[in-house]
N, C-alpha and C positions, 0 to 999 in steps of 0.2 A: 600257200598263203604268205603275203609279204610281211615284213617285220613291223611295219607301221600298224597294219590291221591287227596283228597279234598283240601289239602294245596297247591298242585301243580296247581290245577285248579284256586284256589284263587289268586295265584301269577301270573298266566297267564292272568286272568281277569283284574287284576290291571295294568299289563304291557300294555295290549291292550288299555285300557282307556287312559293311559298316552300317548301312541303313537298317538292316535287321537287328544288328547288335544292340542298338539303343534300347530296344524293348527286351530282348532276350537276356541281356546282362542285368538290366534294371530289376527284373522280377526276383532275382536271388539275393539282392542286397537290401538291407544288411542282415536279413533273417538267417540265411545260411552261411554267408561269408561277408565280411566287411569290405569296403571298396579298396582299401590299401592291401588287405590280405589277398584280394583278387589279383592285384597287380603283381604280388610276389609269385602267385601261381602262374600268372600269365607270362612274366618275364623268364622265370626259371623253366617253364614248360617249353617256351619257344627256343630258349638257349639250348636245351637238350635236343630238341628236334633238329635245329640247324647244325649243331656240332655232329650229330649222328649222321646226317645226310652228307656232311663235308668229308666223311671217311670214304665215300664212294665217288668223290669228284676230284679232278686234278688239283694237286697242291699249288698254292699261289702265295708268294711272299709279299707281305705288306711293307712298303717303304717306310723307313723310320719317320720321315717328315709327315706322313699321312696319318700316323696314329693320333696326333693331336686333333686333326679334323674329325676323325672317327669318334674320338672321345667327346668332342663338342656336339656332333650329330646325335650321339647316344644320349647325351644330357637332355637335349630338347625332344628327341623322338621316343626314347625308351624310359625317360624319367619324368620330366615336367609334364609332357604331353599326356602320358598315361595316368599319372597321379591325379592331375586336374580333371581329366575326363571322367574317371570312375567316381571320384568323390563328388564332382559336380552332378553327374548323372544320378547318384544316390540321393542327393539333396533336391534335385529338380525333377523334370519330367522328360520322357522320351522325345516328344515333339519339340520342346524347347531346345534340347541338345541337338536334335537333327537340323533345326533352323540355324542355330548359332555356328555350327561347324561349316555351314555354307559360306561363311566369311573367309574361308581359307584362300581362295583365289585373290581376294582383295588384299589380304595380308601378304601373300606371295608377291603381288605387284609392288606393294610399298617396300618390302625388303629388297626385291630385285632392283628397284629404282636406286637404292643406296649402294647395294653390293654388286649387282651385275650390270649397272649402268643403263638399265632400261629407262625410256623416257615416259613421262606422264603426259597424257592428253587431257583436254578439257572434259571429254566424256568419261574418261577413267577417273578423274578427280571427283566429278559429280557422283560416279558410281561408288567410290570410296566413302563419300559422305552419306549417301543413301543407305549403303550396307551397314555401316556402323550405327546409323540412326535406328535401323530396324533392330539391331542387337540391343541397343540401349533401351528401346521400348520394351523388349522382352524382359530385360533385367529389372527395370523399374516397375512395369505394370503387368508382367506375365504371371502374377500369382493367381491361383484359382482354388477356391475352397472345395470344388467338386472333385479334385484330383487327390487320390489317396497315395500314401507312400512318397510324399514330396515335402519333407519337413522344413526346408529353407530354400525356396525357389530363387530368391534374389541372390543369395550367396552362391547357390549352385550354378546359376546362369553366369555369374562373374567368373567362376572357376572354369566353366565351359568356354568362355571367351579367351581366357589365358591358355587353355588347351589348344584352341584354334590357332592362336598366335605361335605357340610352340611348334605345332605341327607344320605350319607354314615355314618357320625358320629351319626346321629339320629338312624339308624338301629342297630348300635353296642350298643348304650346306652340303647335303649328300649328293647333289647333282653331279659335281665334278668327280666324286669318287666312283660313281657308276660307270664312268668312261674308262676307269683304270682296272677295276676289279669285278669279279663275278658276284652275282647276287648272294649266293650261299656264303661266300667268304666274308662279304661285308656284314651280313646279318649275324653270322655266328660271333663275330667280334663285338658288334654293337650291343647285342643282347647279353653277352657275357659281361661287358662293362656295365650294362643296365642293371644286372643283378647286384653288383657292388654299390651302384648309386642308390638303389631303392631299398636294399636290405634293412638298413637301420630304421626306416620309416614303416616298412610293411611287415616285419617279422612278428610283432606282437599280435596283430590281427590274424595272421596266418595260423599261428599255433592255437588260436581260440576255436578254430573250426572243428566240429565233431565229424571227422571224416567217415568214421564207421557207421554213422547213422544217417548219412545223406540220402535223401530219396532220389529216384531216377530223374525226376524233373530237374533237380539241382545239378546232378552229375552231367546230363547232356548239355545243359546250358553252359556249365563251366568248360566242358570239352569244346563246345562251339567257340567260346571266347579264346581258348588257348590255340586250337588248331586252325579255326577259321579266321577270327578277327585279328589274331596276332601273327601266326605263322604264315598263312596264305596271303593275307592282305599286304604285309610288309614285303614279302617275296614278290607279289604281283606288282606292287607300286615301284619297287626298285627295278624290276624287269622293264616296266613301262618307261621309266625314266631314261633307260638306255637309248630309247628312240624319240620319246616325246619330251618337250620342255616342261619345267615345273608349272607354268601357267596353264598348260593344256591339262595336266594331271589334276590341278586344282579345280578346273572347270567342271570336272565330273561330279563335284559335290553338288551341282545343280540337282542331280537325281537323288542324292541321299535323303533330303528331307521328304521328298515325295514317297520314297519307299518306307521311311520311318513313320510318317503320318498314316499311311495306308495300313501298315502292320499294327501300329499302336492302337488305332481306332477300332480295327476289326477284332483285335484280341481284348478290347476293353481296358487297356492299360493307360489310356490318356484320352482327352477330349480336345476337339478343335473349336476354339472360341474366336470371337471377333479380334481380340488383341493379337492372337497368334497369327491369324490370317493377314492382318495389316502388316505385322512385323515380317512375316514370310514374304509378302509381296515386295516390301522395301528392299529386303536382302536379295531377292531374286532379280529385281530391276538393277540393283547395284552391281551384282555379279555379272549380269548381262552387259552392262556398260563397260565394266572392267575388261571383260573378255572380248568385246567388240573391237575389231581392227579399224583404226582410223589413221589417216596420213596427215590430217590437219590439226591445228590448234595444239601443237606440241608445247609442253612446258618442261624444258630440260631441267634435270636435277643439277644443282650447283656442283661444278667440277671440284671445287675446293672441298666440299662436303664428301664427295666420293673418295677423293684422295686421302682425306683424313680417316674415313672409315676403313679404307684398305690398308 
């Protein structure tokens, strides 16, 4: 099996796990564990897993100049991204979160235009506008009195949008590092740094958890988040980035809301109404236009702006 096909399977696997995670993680918050306490469990658990596995892999030295980029990638990928996602998910609904994260390829395109010198086309520009319009519709009009366990959908959706922006930034920043270092080596350092970033915010909720009285339903869901959503997805995404570009990885988020919606509706944890359908269609069309290859109507990004940002 060639490396590109393996990378595509890795990206698909990560997307599928993410799609299920919206509902699986939502069910245990905040009754069994608060969203920030969940992040401490998630980051520390993944850090232990990656460092343990690294003991059985070839040693690799990180260049001093790359530690700063690793620290920045960890800030967006293991701190802001995770904190905003879990708090936003606790306040909002699984379907809303599944739709909003679909904006990732649009965000990656915007960031790549400034930092990686990719050009914007007319179709891509229209896609950006449509995608963000869909997100704004969800944020402003996505409230539903029929959905339980969603105390502040507007604030939650806003935090989910920040999460999508942070994850897009993470993918762009970490791309160059994947060419230099192994997946395990990168992840063990980024999650260790993530522990220090998130500890002051997450510790108070973490110690409030009644670990000895947790039912099996809560335990397996927490295990899924630590092992599946954190350990496996980050490893699979970084592995995929070795072969695929960030825009291709981001395009797999097409599938995430479909998986999220199907699982959430089947399990009775969310409903699909007209506002969500309209917003979902706008985001889908926007992502399609952003991902569509076009040789015409190029709108080059200002060279002075690129040089200034670099």
